C-alpha positions as CSV (number, residue, x, y, z in Angstrom):
1,M,-8.0,-31.6,13.2
2,A,-6.5,-33.2,10.5
3,M,-3.9,-30.4,9.5
4,T,-3.1,-30.3,13.0
5,A,-1.8,-33.6,13.9
6,Q,0.0,-33.7,10.2
7,V,2.2,-31.0,11.5
8,K,2.7,-32.6,15.1
9,A,3.5,-35.6,13.7
10,E,6.0,-33.8,11.3
11,V,7.7,-31.5,13.6
12,A,8.1,-34.1,16.2
13,R,10.2,-35.9,14.0
14,I,12.5,-33.0,12.6
15,P,16.2,-33.5,14.0
16,V,17.8,-31.0,15.8
17,T,21.0,-30.8,16.9
18,K,22.0,-27.0,18.6
19,A,22.1,-27.4,22.3
20,C,20.7,-24.2,22.5
21,C,17.4,-24.8,20.1
22,R,16.9,-28.1,22.2
23,K,16.9,-25.8,25.4
24,A,14.3,-23.6,24.2
25,E,12.5,-26.1,22.8
26,V,12.2,-28.2,26.2
27,S,11.3,-25.1,28.3
28,T,8.6,-24.1,25.8
29,T,6.9,-27.3,25.3
30,L,7.1,-27.7,29.4
31,R,5.9,-23.8,30.2
32,F,2.6,-24.4,27.7
33,S,1.9,-27.9,28.2
34,G,1.2,-27.2,32.1
35,G,4.3,-28.6,33.3
36,L,4.9,-27.6,36.7
37,H,2.8,-28.6,39.9
38,I,3.3,-28.5,43.1
39,V,3.1,-31.8,45.5
40,S,3.6,-32.4,49.0
41,G,6.0,-29.1,48.6
42,R,7.6,-30.4,46.0
43,I,8.3,-29.6,42.2
44,V,6.8,-32.3,40.2
45,I,6.5,-31.6,36.5
46,E,3.9,-33.5,34.1
47,A,3.7,-32.2,30.5
48,E,0.0,-33.3,29.0
49,L,0.7,-33.6,25.5
50,D,-2.5,-34.7,22.9
51,T,0.1,-36.7,21.0
52,A,2.1,-39.8,21.3
53,A,5.3,-38.6,19.0
54,A,5.3,-35.0,20.9
55,A,5.3,-37.2,24.5
56,R,8.2,-39.2,23.0
57,R,10.1,-36.3,21.6
58,L,9.7,-34.1,24.7
59,R,10.7,-36.9,27.0
60,Q,14.0,-37.8,25.2
61,E,15.1,-34.5,25.0
62,I,14.7,-33.8,28.4
63,A,17.1,-37.5,28.9
64,D,19.5,-36.3,26.5
65,V,20.0,-32.5,27.1
66,Y,19.4,-32.4,30.9
67,G,19.8,-36.3,31.9
68,H,16.6,-36.7,33.9
69,D,14.3,-39.7,33.9
70,S,11.0,-39.8,33.0
71,E,7.8,-41.7,32.2
72,I,5.1,-41.5,29.6
73,I,1.3,-41.8,31.3
74,V,-1.3,-42.5,28.8
75,Q,-4.8,-41.1,29.9
76,Q,-7.7,-42.5,28.1
77,G,-10.2,-40.0,27.1
78,A,-13.5,-40.0,29.4
79,G,-16.3,-38.3,30.6
80,V,-16.3,-34.4,28.4
81,R,-12.9,-35.3,27.6
82,K,-12.6,-37.4,24.3
83,T,-9.1,-37.2,23.5
84,T,-6.2,-39.5,24.5
85,L,-3.5,-37.4,26.8
86,Y,0.6,-38.5,27.1
87,V,2.0,-37.1,30.1
88,V,5.5,-37.0,30.7
89,R,6.0,-37.2,34.6
90,I,9.0,-36.4,36.0
91,A,8.8,-36.7,40.0
92,R,12.6,-37.0,41.0
93,G,14.7,-34.2,39.9
94,G,11.8,-31.7,39.0
95,E,12.9,-28.7,41.0
96,L,16.2,-28.7,39.4
97,L,14.9,-29.2,35.8
98,A,12.6,-26.4,36.4
99,R,15.5,-24.4,37.1
100,Q,17.7,-25.6,34.2
101,T,15.2,-24.9,31.9
102,G,14.4,-21.5,33.3
103,L,10.5,-22.3,34.1
104,V,11.5,-20.7,38.1
105,D,13.8,-17.9,38.7
106,G,16.2,-17.6,41.2
107,G,13.9,-17.5,44.0
108,G,11.5,-20.4,43.3
109,R,8.9,-18.6,41.6
110,P,7.4,-19.4,38.2
111,V,8.0,-17.5,35.5
112,R,4.9,-15.4,34.0
113,G,6.3,-15.9,30.3
114,L,8.8,-17.8,28.8
115,P,12.6,-18.7,30.4
116,P,14.8,-15.4,30.3
117,Q,17.1,-17.2,27.8
118,V,14.1,-18.0,25.4
119,V,13.0,-14.5,25.2
120,S,16.5,-13.0,24.6
121,G,18.3,-16.1,22.5
122,P,19.4,-15.8,19.1
123,S,16.3,-16.4,16.1
124,C,16.7,-20.1,15.6
125,D,15.2,-20.2,19.5
126,A,12.5,-18.3,18.4
127,V,11.8,-20.9,15.8
128,A,12.6,-23.5,18.9
129,A,10.1,-21.6,21.2
130,W,6.9,-22.0,18.5
131,R,7.9,-25.7,17.2
132,G,7.3,-26.5,21.4
133,A,4.5,-24.2,21.7
134,F,2.6,-25.8,18.7
135,L,4.1,-29.3,19.9
136,A,2.1,-28.7,23.5
137,R,-1.0,-26.8,22.6
138,G,-1.1,-25.7,18.6
139,S,-3.8,-26.2,16.0
140,L,-4.0,-25.4,11.9
141,T,-7.4,-25.4,10.7
142,E,-8.3,-25.9,7.0
143,P,-7.2,-23.3,4.6
144,G,-10.8,-20.9,4.3
145,R,-12.5,-17.8,5.5
146,S,-12.0,-18.6,9.2
147,S,-8.3,-20.7,8.5
148,A,-6.1,-19.9,11.5
149,L,-3.0,-21.4,13.2
150,E,-3.7,-20.9,17.0
151,I,-1.6,-21.8,20.4
152,G,-3.4,-22.0,23.2
153,C,-1.2,-20.4,26.0
154,P,-1.1,-20.4,29.6
155,G,-1.2,-16.9,30.2
156,P,-1.1,-13.2,28.8
157,E,2.8,-13.4,29.7
158,A,3.1,-16.3,27.5
159,A,1.0,-15.2,24.5
160,L,3.1,-11.5,24.3
161,A,6.2,-13.4,24.4
162,M,4.9,-16.0,21.8
163,V,4.3,-12.8,19.6
164,G,7.7,-11.7,20.5
165,A,9.1,-14.9,19.0
166,A,7.2,-14.8,15.7
167,R,8.4,-11.0,15.6
168,R,12.1,-12.0,15.2
169,I,11.5,-14.5,12.7
170,G,9.5,-12.1,10.6
171,V,5.9,-13.3,11.3
172,S,3.2,-11.4,12.3
173,A,1.0,-13.0,15.1
174,K,-1.6,-11.3,17.5
175,A,-2.2,-12.2,21.1
176,R,-6.0,-12.7,21.5
177,E,-8.6,-13.5,24.4
178,V,-10.9,-16.4,23.7
179,R,-13.8,-17.5,26.1
180,G,-11.6,-16.5,28.6
181,G,-8.4,-18.0,27.6
182,D,-5.0,-16.7,26.0
183,R,-4.3,-17.7,22.6
184,V,-1.6,-16.1,20.0
185,V,-3.5,-16.7,16.4
186,I,-2.2,-16.2,13.0
187,R,-4.8,-15.6,10.5
188,D,-2.8,-14.4,7.0
189,G,-2.3,-17.3,4.6
190,E,1.3,-16.1,4.1
191,A,2.3,-15.8,7.0
192,I,1.3,-19.6,8.2
193,G,3.2,-20.9,5.3
194,A,5.9,-19.0,6.5
195,L,5.7,-20.0,9.9
196,L,5.4,-23.9,8.6
197,T,8.4,-23.0,6.8
198,R,10.7,-22.2,9.6
199,L,9.4,-25.3,11.5
200,G,10.2,-27.6,9.0
201,A,6.8,-28.6,8.0
202,H,7.5,-28.9,4.6
203,E,4.9,-31.7,3.9
204,T,2.2,-30.3,5.4
205,L,2.7,-26.8,4.1
206,L,2.6,-28.3,0.5
207,A,-0.4,-30.4,1.6
208,W,-1.9,-26.9,3.0
209,E,-1.3,-24.5,-0.1
210,E,-2.6,-27.3,-2.1
211,R,-6.3,-27.4,-0.3
212,R,-5.5,-23.4,-0.1
213,M,-5.5,-22.8,-4.2
214,R,-8.2,-25.9,-4.6
215,R,-10.9,-23.3,-2.3
216,E,-9.7,-20.2,-3.8
217,V,-10.3,-21.6,-7.5
218,R,-13.7,-23.1,-5.7
219,A,-14.6,-19.8,-4.4
220,T,-13.6,-17.9,-8.0
221,A,-15.8,-20.0,-9.9
222,N,-18.7,-19.8,-7.6
223,R,-18.4,-15.7,-7.5
224,L,-18.1,-16.4,-11.8
225,A,-21.0,-18.6,-11.9
226,N,-23.3,-16.5,-9.4
227,F,-22.2,-13.1,-11.8
228,D,-23.2,-15.2,-14.8
229,D,-26.6,-16.1,-13.3
230,A,-27.3,-13.0,-12.0
231,N,-26.6,-11.1,-15.8
232,Q,-28.7,-13.6,-17.0
233,R,-31.4,-13.1,-14.7
234,R,-31.4,-9.7,-15.3
235,S,-31.3,-10.0,-19.2
236,A,-34.3,-12.1,-19.0
237,R,-36.5,-10.0,-16.6
238,A,-35.2,-6.8,-19.0
239,A,-36.5,-9.4,-21.9
240,V,-40.1,-9.8,-20.3
241,A,-40.6,-6.1,-19.5
242,A,-39.8,-5.4,-23.4
243,G,-42.2,-8.3,-24.3
244,A,-44.4,-6.4,-22.3
245,R,-43.9,-2.9,-23.4
246,A,-44.1,-4.0,-26.9
247,Q,-47.7,-5.3,-26.1
248,R,-48.9,-2.5,-24.7
249,A,-47.3,-0.3,-27.8
250,L,-49.0,-2.2,-30.2
251,D,-52.3,-2.2,-28.5
252,I,-51.9,2.0,-28.0
253,L,-51.3,1.9,-31.5
254,G,-53.6,-0.3,-33.1
255,E,-53.9,-0.8,-36.9
256,D,-51.3,2.4,-37.4
257,V,-48.6,0.9,-37.0
258,P,-45.7,0.5,-39.8
259,D,-45.3,-2.9,-41.1
260,H,-41.8,-3.4,-40.2
261,L,-42.4,-2.0,-36.8
262,R,-45.1,-4.4,-36.3
263,M,-43.3,-7.4,-36.9
264,A,-40.7,-6.6,-34.6
265,G,-42.9,-5.8,-32.0
266,D,-44.6,-9.1,-32.5
267,L,-41.3,-11.1,-32.3
268,R,-40.5,-9.3,-29.2
269,V,-44.1,-10.1,-27.6
270,Q,-44.2,-13.8,-28.6
271,H,-40.3,-14.4,-27.5
272,R,-40.5,-12.7,-24.4
273,E,-37.2,-14.3,-23.3
274,A,-35.3,-14.4,-26.4
275,S,-32.2,-12.2,-26.6
276,L,-32.1,-9.3,-29.2
277,E,-29.8,-11.2,-31.4
278,E,-31.9,-14.2,-31.6
279,L,-35.1,-12.0,-32.6
280,G,-32.9,-11.0,-35.2
281,Q,-32.6,-14.5,-36.1
282,L,-36.0,-14.9,-36.3
283,H,-37.2,-12.1,-38.4
284,D,-37.8,-12.8,-42.0
285,P,-35.2,-11.6,-43.4
286,P,-33.2,-11.8,-40.5
287,L,-31.4,-8.8,-38.9
288,T,-28.3,-7.8,-36.7
289,K,-29.2,-7.1,-33.5
290,D,-28.8,-2.9,-33.5
291,A,-31.3,-3.2,-36.1
292,I,-33.7,-5.3,-34.7
293,A,-32.9,-3.1,-31.4
294,G,-33.6,-0.1,-33.5
295,R,-36.8,-1.1,-34.6
296,I,-38.3,-1.8,-31.2
297,R,-37.4,1.7,-29.8
298,R,-38.9,3.5,-32.7
299,L,-42.1,1.4,-32.0
300,L,-41.8,2.4,-27.9
301,A,-41.4,6.1,-28.9
302,M,-44.4,5.8,-31.6
303,A,-46.5,4.7,-29.2
304,D,-45.1,6.6,-25.8
305,K,-45.6,9.8,-27.8
306,R,-49.4,8.6,-28.8
307,A,-50.2,7.7,-25.1
308,H,-48.6,11.1,-24.5
309,D,-50.7,13.1,-26.7
310,L,-53.8,10.9,-26.0
311,G,-53.7,11.5,-21.7
312,I,-53.5,7.3,-21.7
313,P,-50.9,5.3,-19.6
314,D,-47.9,4.7,-22.2
315,T,-45.6,1.4,-22.3
316,E,-44.1,1.6,-18.9
317,A,-47.7,1.3,-17.5
318,G,-48.2,-2.4,-15.5
319,L,-44.0,-2.8,-15.0
320,H,-43.1,-3.4,-11.7
321,P,-40.6,-0.8,-10.5
322,D,-37.7,-3.0,-10.9
323,Q,-38.2,-3.4,-14.6
324,L,-38.0,0.3,-15.3
325,G,-35.8,1.3,-17.9
326,D,-35.1,-2.3,-19.3
327,G,-36.3,-2.0,-22.8
């Protein structure tokens, strides 16, 4: 998950000055990090983040924008969970902050998707929402066949809200249910690049594009190598089959073979894996590729006619079905 850590580290450093964007980011980060908890009838906000930089950023924004104090609790990985968690906790004033960020409605009920002011805000708020969601539950895999930028969502409504936010900034994303959890997924390489640009993760984008390009070049080289190997195998099989047919032709015709055709047939038998161009160079005097091929064809045609007249197997007798037609 090196790319994920790189994106989060870079995004966590991006300065944001517009108040609406700062509020949208805080609201979305809290929503996607499991922020709201009811403890003894009171709302306590505890946001679980997997990087210290994201936790520090959230704590600072909560203090600057909303004026609430918070603490960061570090939970070391243990048991099944191997990663360290950084919990931003607001015990006093949690209910007020929940209302200020839109995480609860006027009746005190938690929102199911994203706060209305984030959903209906300008496009800069949509970018801020994606920044907050990625800091909370985002991941970016290496470029390749299964590369993707994903956000783990707290519910289907939140996933659909993020799809809508992506659409507002010109990025195509899809909501998916994966192993019982809701996710928003972007798989198209161009769309991933566009979102990283909007998030301000320019250094990560350059690294991601470089790896993507390197992988594509390597994949193209592998395809060409496989294509060349297949062609070479087909050519070798064709040459071996032609050698077998030439040997059968010489056996059928016996002494009734013109000297120039016999010489061509002997070369084909003696050098079964050689190309026609190489056979032409071995001939004395040297012949062109077309000339040696023409002589071998005439030899085979003469032998096949003799075999037909005698009612015996022709030059293709004994060849594997895959070799028939190679000459």
